[in-house]
C-alpha positions in Angstrom: -9.9 -3.5 -16.1 -8.8 -4.9 -12.9 -10.3 -4.8 -9.7 -7.5 -2.5 -8.5 -8.5 -0.1 -11.4 -12.3 -0.3 -10.6 -11.7 0.3 -6.9 -9.7 3.4 -7.2 -11.8 4.9 -10.0 -15.0 4.3 -7.7 -13.2 5.8 -4.6 -12.1 8.9 -7.2 -15.5 9.4 -8.7 -17.1 9.6 -5.1 -14.7 12.1 -3.6 -16.1 15.8 -2.9 -14.6 18.8 -3.1 -15.2 22.3 -1.1 -12.8 25.4 -1.7 -12.1 26.4 2.0 -11.2 29.9 3.5 -7.6 28.7 4.1 -7.4 28.5 -0.1 -6.6 32.1 -0.5 -4.0 32.2 2.6 -0.9 32.4 0.6 1.1 34.4 3.4 1.4 31.6 6.0 4.2 31.5 7.6 6.3 28.0 7.7 9.4 28.7 8.6 8.9 27.4 12.3 7.4 24.3 11.0 8.5 23.1 7.6 11.2 20.4 7.7 12.8 18.3 4.8 11.8 14.8 4.7 15.2 13.8 5.8 14.4 15.5 9.4 11.4 12.9 9.6 11.1 11.9 13.5 8.8 9.1 14.5 7.3 9.7 17.8 8.3 7.1 20.6 6.1 3.9 20.7 5.1 4.1 17.1 4.7 0.3 15.5 3.5 0.9 12.1 4.5 3.9 9.6 2.3 4.5 6.9 3.1 6.6 3.6 0.5 7.2 1.4 0.7 8.5 -2.3 -2.1 11.0 -3.5 -1.2 9.7 -7.1 -0.1 6.4 -8.1 1.0 7.7 -11.7 3.9 10.0 -10.4 7.5 9.3 -10.1 8.3 11.8 -7.0 5.6 9.6 -4.8 7.5 6.1 -5.8 10.8 7.9 -5.1 9.3 8.9 -1.6 9.2 5.1 -0.8 12.6 4.6 -0.7 13.9 7.8 0.7 11.3 7.3 3.5 12.2 3.5 4.1 16.1 4.4 4.0 15.5 6.6 7.0 13.4 4.0 8.9 15.9 1.1 8.6 18.9 3.6 9.5 17.5 5.5 12.3 14.5 3.0 13.5 15.6 -0.7 13.0 12.6 -1.3 10.3 13.5 -4.3 8.3 9.7 -4.7 6.8 8.8 -3.0 3.7 5.1 -3.6 2.9 3.5 -2.4 -0.3 -0.1 -2.3 -1.5 0.4 -5.1 -3.6 -0.6 -9.2 -3.8 1.1 -10.9 -1.1 1.9 -13.9 -2.9 3.4 -12.7 -6.0 5.6 -10.5 -4.1 7.1 -13.7 -2.3 9.7 -13.7 -5.6 10.7 -10.1 -4.9 11.4 -10.9 -1.4 13.7 -14.1 -2.4 15.4 -11.9 -4.9 16.9 -9.6 -2.3 17.4 -12.4 0.0 19.8 -13.6 -2.5 17.7 -16.7 -3.8 17.9 -17.7 -7.5 15.8 -15.3 -8.8 16.8 -12.6 -11.3 15.9 -8.8 -11.0 13.9 -9.0 -14.2 11.9 -11.7 -12.3 11.4 -9.7 -9.3 10.3 -6.5 -10.9 8.0 -8.7 -13.1 6.2 -10.3 -10.1 5.0 -6.7 -8.8 1.6 -7.4 -10.0 0.3 -4.0 -10.7 1.5 -2.3 -13.7 2.2 0.9 -11.9 4.8 -0.9 -9.8 6.9 -1.6 -13.0 9.0 1.1 -13.0 12.8 2.1 -12.7 12.0 3.6 -9.2 10.9 0.2 -8.1 13.8 -1.7 -9.5 16.0 0.8 -7.7 14.3 0.4 -4.3 14.6 -3.4 -4.9 18.2 -3.3 -6.0 18.8 -0.8 -2.8 17.1 -3.8 -0.8 19.5 -6.6 -2.5 22.6 -4.6 -1.9 21.6 -3.8 1.9 21.1 -7.8 2.4 24.4 -8.4 0.9 26.3 -6.3 3.6 24.2 -6.7 6.8 23.1 -9.7 9.0 19.8 -8.1 10.1 18.3 -8.1 6.5 15.1 -6.1 5.3 12.2 -7.9 3.8 9.7 -7.2 1.0 5.7 -8.1 1.5 2.6 -7.6 -0.2 -0.7 -7.0 1.9 -3.2 -7.4 -1.0 -5.1 -10.8 -1.9 -6.6 -9.6 -5.1 -4.3 -12.1 -7.2 -3.5 -15.5 -6.1 -0.7 -17.0 -8.5 2.0 -16.6 -6.0 0.6 -18.1 -2.9 -1.1 -21.1 -4.9 2.5 -21.4 -6.4 4.4 -21.3 -2.9 1.6 -23.8 -1.3 2.0 -26.3 -4.1 5.9 -26.2 -3.7 5.5 -26.8 0.0 2.9 -29.9 -0.7 5.8 -31.2 -3.0 8.8 -30.5 -1.1 7.7 -31.8 2.3 6.8 -35.2 3.5 4.4 -34.1 5.9 2.2 -32.1 3.4 2.6 -34.9 0.9 -1.1 -35.7 1.5 -2.2 -32.6 -0.2 -2.7 -33.1 -4.1 -0.7 -30.2 -5.9 -1.9 -30.2 -9.0 -5.6 -30.6 -7.8 -4.7 -27.4 -5.6 -3.3 -25.5 -8.7 -6.2 -26.7 -11.2 -8.6 -25.2 -8.7 -7.3 -22.1 -8.6 -6.7 -21.6 -12.4 -9.1 -19.5 -14.2 -11.3 -21.3 -16.4 -14.7 -22.8 -16.8 -14.1 -25.3 -14.2 -12.8 -22.9 -11.6 -15.5 -22.2 -8.6 -15.2 -20.2 -5.5 -16.8 -22.9 -4.2 -14.4 -25.5 -4.7 -11.6 -22.9 -3.9 -13.2 -22.6 -0.6 -13.4 -26.1 0.3 -9.9 -27.0 -0.7 -8.5 -24.3 1.6 -10.7 -25.2 4.6 -10.1 -28.7 4.6 -6.1 -28.0 3.9 -6.2 -25.6 7.2 -8.0 -28.2 9.1 -5.6 -31.1 8.7 -2.5 -28.7 8.9 -3.8 -27.5 12.2 -4.6 -30.6 13.4 -1.2 -31.9 12.5 0.9 -28.9 13.2 3.4 -30.8 15.8 4.6 -32.8 13.0 4.5 -30.5 10.4 6.5 -28.0 12.2 8.8 -30.5 13.1 9.3 -31.1 9.1 8.9 -27.5 8.0 9.9 -25.5 10.9 7.4 -22.9 12.8 8.4 -20.1 10.3 7.3 -22.0 7.4 4.2 -23.5 9.2 3.0 -20.0 10.0 3.8 -18.9 6.2 1.5 -21.9 5.1 -1.2 -20.8 7.3 -1.0 -17.4 6.4 -0.9 -18.2 2.6 -4.2 -20.0 2.9 -5.7 -17.4 5.0 -4.8 -15.1 1.8 -6.4 -17.2 -0.5 -9.6 -17.6 1.5 -9.3 -13.6 1.7 -9.1 -13.4 -2.2 -12.0 -16.1 -2.7 -14.5 -13.6 0.1 -13.3 -10.7 -2.2 -14.2 -12.2 -5.4 -17.6 -13.3 -3.7 -18.1 -9.9 -2.6 -17.3 -8.5 -6.3 -20.0 -10.4 -8.0 -22.6 -10.1 -5.2 -22.3 -6.9 -3.2 -19.8 -4.7 -5.2 -20.6 -1.5 -3.0 -18.6 -3.4 -0.2 -15.4 -4.0 -2.5 -13.4 -1.4 -0.9 -14.3 -1.9 2.7 -13.9 -5.7 2.4 -10.2 -5.3 0.7 -8.9 -2.7 3.2 -10.1 -4.8 6.0 -8.2 -8.0 4.7 -5.2 -5.4 4.2 -5.4 -4.4 7.9 -5.4 -8.0 8.8 -2.4 -8.8 6.9 -0.7 -5.8 8.0 -1.5 -6.9 11.7 -0.1 -10.4 10.8 3.2 -8.9 9.5 3.7 -6.9 12.9 3.3 -10.0 14.9 5.7 -11.7 12.3 8.4 -8.9 12.8 7.8 -8.7 16.5 8.9 -12.4 16.8 12.1 -11.3 15.0 12.8 -9.0 17.8 11.7 -5.8 15.5 9.2 -3.3 16.8 8.1 -1.2 13.7 7.2 -2.0 10.0 6.7 0.5 7.2 3.5 0.2 4.9 3.1 2.0 1.9 0.1 2.7 -0.9 -2.6 5.1 -2.1 -3.3 8.0 0.3 -6.9 6.5 0.4 -5.8 3.5 2.0 -3.1 4.9 4.4 -5.2 7.8 5.6 -7.2 7.3 8.9 -10.7 8.2 7.5 -12.0 7.6 4.2 -11.7 10.1 1.5 -15.4 9.6 0.7 -17.9 7.8 2.8 -20.2 7.3 -0.2 -18.3 4.7 -1.5 -15.9 3.5 1.4 -16.6 3.9 5.1 -13.5 1.8 6.5 -10.0 2.0 5.3 -6.8 0.2 6.0 -5.7 3.5 7.7 -9.0 3.3 10.0 -8.4 -0.2 10.8 -5.0 0.2 12.1 -6.1 3.7 13.9 -8.7 1.5 15.7 -6.4 -1.4 16.6 -3.2 0.3 17.6 -4.4 3.7 18.2 -1.2 6.2 18.4 0.9 3.2 17.5 0.0 3.9 13.8 1.5 6.9 12.4 0.3 8.1 8.9 1.9 10.1 6.6 0.0 11.9 3.6 1.5 13.2 0.3 -0.1 15.8 -1.9 1.0 17.6 -5.0 0.0 21.2 -6.3 0.6 20.7 -10.0 0.6 17.1 -11.4 1.3 15.5 -14.6 0.5 11.8 -14.0 0.4 8.6 -15.9 -3.1 7.1 -15.7 -4.7 4.2 -17.2 -7.9 5.2 -19.2 -11.2 3.8 -17.7 -12.5 2.4 -21.1 -9.7 1.2 -23.3 -6.7 0.6 -20.7 -4.5 2.8 -22.6 -2.1 4.8 -20.5 -1.5 8.5 -20.9 -0.1 11.6 -19.0 -2.7 13.9 -17.7 -2.4 17.2 -16.0 -4.4 18.3 -12.8 -3.8 21.0 -10.0 -4.9 19.8 -6.1 -5.9 23.1 -4.9 -4.2 22.3 -1.9 -3.0 25.6 -0.1 -0.4 23.9 1.5 0.9 22.2 -1.6 1.2 25.4 -3.3 3.3 27.1 -0.8 6.0 24.2 -1.4 7.0 26.4 -4.3 9.0 28.6 -1.7 11.1 25.6 -0.5 14.4 23.9 -1.8 13.5 21.2 -4.2 10.0 22.9 -3.8 8.8 20.5 -1.5 8.6 20.4 2.4 7.0 18.3 5.3 4.8 19.1 8.2 4.5 16.7 11.4 1.5 17.9 12.7 2.3 17.0 16.4 5.2 19.6 16.4 3.2 22.5 15.5 2.3 24.9 18.3 -1.6 25.4 18.8 -0.9 29.3 19.0 0.2 28.8 15.3 -1.5 29.9 12.5 -0.8 26.9 10.8 -2.8 24.8 13.4 -6.0 26.3 12.3 -5.2 25.4 8.8 -4.4 22.0 9.3 -7.5 21.4 11.8 -10.1 23.0 9.1 -11.2 21.4 6.1 -8.7 21.7 3.0 -8.9 20.8 -0.7 -6.7 18.2 -1.7 -5.7 16.1 -4.8 -6.5 12.5 -5.3 -5.7 10.3 -8.5 -6.1 6.7 -9.0 -5.8 4.6 -11.6 -9.0 5.4 -14.4 -8.8 8.4 -16.6 -11.8 10.0 -18.1 -12.2 13.3 -19.9 -14.7 14.7 -16.9 -12.2 14.4 -14.6 -11.0 17.8 -16.0 -14.7 19.2 -15.8 -15.8 17.5 -12.6 -13.2 18.8 -10.1 -15.0 16.8 -7.3 -13.6 13.6 -9.1 -10.0 14.5 -8.6 -10.2 16.4 -5.2 -11.2 15.9 -1.6 -12.1 18.0 1.1 -10.6 16.5 4.1 -9.2 17.9 7.6 -5.6 17.0 7.9 -5.2 16.3 11.2 -7.9 13.6 11.1 -6.3 11.9 8.3 -2.7 12.0 8.7 -0.1 12.7 11.5 2.4 14.5 8.7 2.4 15.4 5.3 5.0 15.9 2.6 3.9 18.6 -0.1 5.6 18.7 -3.5 4.8 21.5 -6.0 5.0 19.9 -9.0 4.8 16.0 -9.6 5.8 14.3 -13.1 4.8 11.0 -14.8 6.2 7.8 -13.6 8.2 5.9 -16.6 6.8 2.2 -16.8 9.5 -0.5 -17.8 8.1 -1.7 -21.3 8.6 -5.3 -22.4 
């Protein structure tokens, strides 16, 4: 089982549930507040829009990624799609949508986590490629995670071999150090990273003249992500309880780097998407995690970070077994009173934007009180059907999100099998 799965299992198991008084209010009048997703309105001054998913294993949440991204591209000039996935590996996805010599199948294969190897992800990537084929101001695909290193190692080794100003670095030695095996060590990796960064920064003027400022910045960032990886691996070995906190802190650092990169290109907003547990402004469970990607972004950017959460009422989700890794479809109910009401709307879904709800409205009281919501990660066990606190959290919506999209019934994602 990979670190990604273990982190999400841990977060799921630690989540707490408490049914609230609003759970029985099936007569809440949402007519003045409910909106369709197409009516999404981002407040002025926002620099980061985050979209969460209550479950990694549902088709509808993957479809929302493209739907919301299209709106942001067309209405707000967003050109950066940033996914909870490995930074270096997703360079190949970006290469494909930029028209480089990469096939669509290679791009999909580069999506490290199996949950992203779907027809929905393929549709997203194809839309981005087609958009770039017809627009000068092109969109880009980024990863913000650091759990896998292959892509960044390949990127750096190619740079060492391709540019004379970087030829002093031994690409083979670098690649071998990051190849899993008995000779691999975090100490060797760290030493190579530190030495390379020091030399590159000391020789910055000549290197920038040779490779361009943009490539120079990409090289330093790739080295930093490799450094993040070594720190995260060391945390897993020596202080595993801090793994989630460290990972989310680094993801926030990478998002901040992308904000600056996009701003240097004249763009004032980026789109970030991942699990609700990362996107939300407060942790789903302080027992396991007291810092999230979203909490870091809230602290750093304040109201310039706009978080959109999601929830289902009924779901059948495709989840990997915590023991065997075998995948299967499993059904759950969230207990979310607002998600339950989505059955009354067209397509059985709707959106609430909290800043647009009047304080005198009864909905205001609901979204400002603890409410049961669903949460599913990667890692299924039979006890999830018995211990509801493993698949539900008790959250005050307005503390965690700025808006929410509710879907009555979500269906399993369909993986592309080789």
